[in-house]
C-alpha positions as CSV (number, residue, x, y, z in Angstrom):
1,M,4.3,37.6,10.5
2,N,2.7,37.5,7.1
3,P,-0.6,36.2,7.9
4,S,-0.1,34.8,4.3
5,A,2.9,33.1,4.9
6,N,2.8,29.5,5.9
7,P,3.5,28.9,9.6
8,Y,3.5,25.3,9.2
9,K,6.7,25.2,6.4
10,R,9.2,22.6,6.7
11,H,6.8,20.5,9.1
12,R,6.4,16.4,8.5
13,F,3.2,16.5,9.5
14,P,0.0,18.3,7.7
15,S,-0.9,21.7,9.6
16,S,-4.0,19.7,10.4
17,I,-2.4,16.9,13.0
18,I,-0.1,19.7,14.3
19,Q,-3.6,21.8,15.7
20,Y,-5.7,19.0,16.2
21,A,-2.5,17.8,18.6
22,A,-2.0,21.5,19.7
23,W,-5.6,21.4,20.6
24,L,-6.0,18.2,22.9
25,Y,-3.3,19.7,25.1
26,H,-4.5,23.0,25.2
27,R,-8.4,21.8,25.4
28,F,-8.2,18.3,27.7
29,N,-4.8,19.0,28.9
30,L,-3.7,15.8,28.0
31,S,0.2,15.1,28.4
32,H,2.8,14.8,25.5
33,R,2.7,11.1,26.2
34,D,-0.9,10.6,26.0
35,I,-1.3,13.3,22.7
36,E,1.5,10.8,21.7
37,D,-0.9,7.6,22.1
38,L,-3.8,9.2,20.7
39,L,-2.8,9.8,17.0
40,A,-0.9,6.3,16.7
41,E,-4.2,5.2,17.4
42,R,-5.0,6.8,15.1
43,G,-2.1,5.5,12.7
44,I,0.4,9.2,12.5
45,E,3.2,8.3,14.3
46,V,4.8,11.1,16.1
47,S,7.4,11.4,18.7
48,Y,6.1,13.0,22.2
49,E,8.8,15.6,21.2
50,S,7.3,16.9,18.2
51,V,4.3,17.0,20.5
52,R,6.8,19.0,23.0
53,L,7.5,21.2,19.9
54,W,4.1,22.0,18.2
55,C,1.7,23.2,21.6
56,N,4.9,25.5,22.6
57,R,5.5,27.5,19.4
58,K,3.5,30.1,18.9
59,L,1.5,28.2,16.3
60,P,-2.2,29.8,14.6
61,R,-4.0,27.6,17.6
62,P,-8.0,26.5,16.4
63,V,-10.4,28.6,16.7
64,N,-12.1,26.5,20.2
65,S,-8.6,26.6,22.0
66,V,-8.6,27.5,25.4
67,M,-5.4,29.5,25.9
68,L,-3.5,32.6,27.4
69,D,-1.1,33.6,25.0
70,S,0.3,34.9,27.9
71,P,-1.0,34.4,31.8
72,A,1.3,37.8,32.7
73,E,-0.3,39.7,29.9
74,N,-3.6,38.5,32.4
75,G,-1.8,39.5,35.8
76,I,-1.3,36.1,36.5
77,S,1.9,34.4,37.3
78,R,3.0,31.0,35.7
79,A,2.6,29.0,38.1
80,T,-0.9,30.1,38.6
81,Y,-1.9,29.4,35.1
82,F,-0.3,26.2,35.4
83,N,-1.8,25.2,39.0
84,W,-5.6,26.0,37.8
85,R,-5.0,24.2,34.0
86,S,-4.1,21.5,36.1
87,K,-7.0,21.7,38.9
88,Y,-10.0,22.9,36.6
89,G,-8.3,22.0,33.2
90,G,-11.4,19.8,30.8
91,V,-14.4,21.0,33.5
92,T,-17.8,22.6,32.4
93,V,-19.1,25.2,33.7
94,N,-22.2,23.1,35.3
95,E,-19.3,20.8,37.1
96,L,-17.7,24.1,38.3
97,K,-21.0,25.2,39.5
98,R,-21.8,22.0,41.5
99,M,-17.8,22.4,42.8
100,K,-18.6,25.0,43.9
101,E,-21.5,24.6,45.8
102,L,-20.2,21.2,47.1
103,E,-17.7,23.6,48.7
104,A,-20.4,25.4,50.2
105,E,-21.9,22.9,52.0
106,N,-18.5,21.3,53.3
107,S,-16.9,24.2,54.9
108,R,-20.8,24.2,56.3
109,L,-20.7,21.5,57.7
110,K,-17.4,21.2,59.4
111,R,-18.7,24.6,61.6
112,M,-21.5,22.6,62.1
113,Y,-19.2,19.9,63.8
114,A,-17.1,22.4,65.1
115,D,-19.7,24.2,66.8
116,L,-21.1,20.5,68.1
117,A,-18.0,19.7,68.8
118,L,-17.2,22.5,71.5
119,E,-20.5,22.3,72.9
120,N,-19.6,18.3,73.6
121,A,-16.8,19.3,74.5
122,A,-17.6,21.9,77.7
123,I,-20.7,19.9,78.8
124,K,-18.0,16.7,79.0
125,D,-16.1,19.4,81.5
126,V,-19.0,20.4,83.8
127,L,-20.1,16.2,84.5
128,S,-16.6,15.8,85.1
129,R,-16.4,18.7,87.6
130,K,-20.3,17.9,89.1
131,L,-18.9,13.9,89.8
């Protein structure tokens, strides 16, 4: 594609609106209908189908947008990418660190509970044999 060519040629809306809608979709993991509602609040009447087409096309994205052009190029499947996106979309680094700490603490507590439950069962078994 010629870099000087306008990728938004023959679009009804200006490029800034299209880029904003695509940025919302890719950055905050919003649905097409959510973006339609956000644009409607700003006085821009656009259908969710238009938003879907804008987000699925290979149009230039804003610099701040974080979206893989092709998950397969990075060695992951599309299903894995979209699972990660639905689980971690819009999460900051600090929130991810805290989530990892909580998962580690949770697994440690589960091991402690399993050990105590095993000891409890063993004690009950010994006590039931004595009586």
